[in-house]
C-alpha positions, 0 to 999 in steps of 0.5 A: 619192384618199381612204382611204374611197374606197380602200375602197369600190373595194376592196369593188366589186372584191371583189364583182366577184371573189366574183361571178365565181368563184361563177359560175366554180364553177356552170360547174365543177359541170357539169365535175366528172364530166369530172374525177373521169374524168380523177383516177380515170383512173391508178387504173384504169390501174394496176388493169389494168397490175397485175391488182388493184381498184384504185379511188376510193372515198367513205366517207360518203353526202355525200362524193361530193357534198363533193368536187364542191363542193372541185372546184367550187370550185377551178373555179371560181378557175380559171375566174374568174381573168381576172376576179379578176385583172383586178380586182387588176391594176386596183386596184394598178396606179394606185399604180404608176409607169410602169417598175414598171407594165411590172416588174409586167407582166413578174412575172405574165407569167412567174410564171402560165406558170410556176405552170401549167407547175408544175401540168403536171409535178406532173400528169405526176407524179401517174400515177407516183407513184400508181403506185409507192405502190399497188405497195406493197400486197399482191398479192392485195388490193384497193386502195380509195383515198379519194376525197376525200383523194386529191384533197387529194393531187393539189391539195396536189401541184399547187400545191406545184409550181405555186409552186414553179417561181414561186419563182425569178421571185421572186427576179429581182424581189426582183433587181430591186427593188435587194434581192438581188444576183445573186451573192448569190443564186449563193452559196446555190447550195448550200442552194438545191439541197438544199431543192430535193432535200428538196422534191422527196423530199417531193412523190415517193415515196421509192423512185421516184428518177426521178420525184424527178429529173424534178422536181428537173431543171425546178427547178434549172434555173430557179433558176440561169436566175434567177442569169443574170439576175439577174448580167446586171442587174447589169453593167448597173445597174452600168454605169449606175451608173459612167455617172451617176458619170461624169457628175456627176465632169464636171458638178462639174470643168466649175463648178469 
């Protein structure tokens, strides 16, 4: 396929993906009330449990509408993900070999559930994070939380933790591609533990050690699982290489 044909195909698939996202945004806009209630539930629970006034606050006339648009965009991307993921796949797959296609399917099939698992873990942590942060306010004060900032906090935490859960899959893919060995990944375990601890500390309140360890445990588990898979693959590759060398030596000996 010539470059011009590639560009035309890319444009067409980009247009289809954009239409899918726009339609997803329309559907997402209808779900914004449900998302608002879901977002504000931890704050209302804290208000009841701590006996204080705590609620989301919009600081401008257009604040609520702007937030609805942001939520609609996020929901549009999520709801239309089957469309744009399929378009990406159909654009990329013709250039892949058969074994590369299986690797790609394995990567996507593993990365998506892990990303969603990371988002779920972040969502589980949110009530605890909000509770700890609000508890620093004086007992006789009210907590009027900026809705836009609160939404950004939720989205940033969910996306960051989701991506963190996918990083071990990237390590495995690099190992299968021959870029890095399992022993090299294992050799950096101290650095990995330190980076995971720093990430967990930044993603959760410093005073809430329980949430920090709750976030660290699955991330470290996935890291060492990636190490195990990479080392098994290294052994398989070494056996295959040794067998190839033995067959080559036998062929040379018979030829001589």
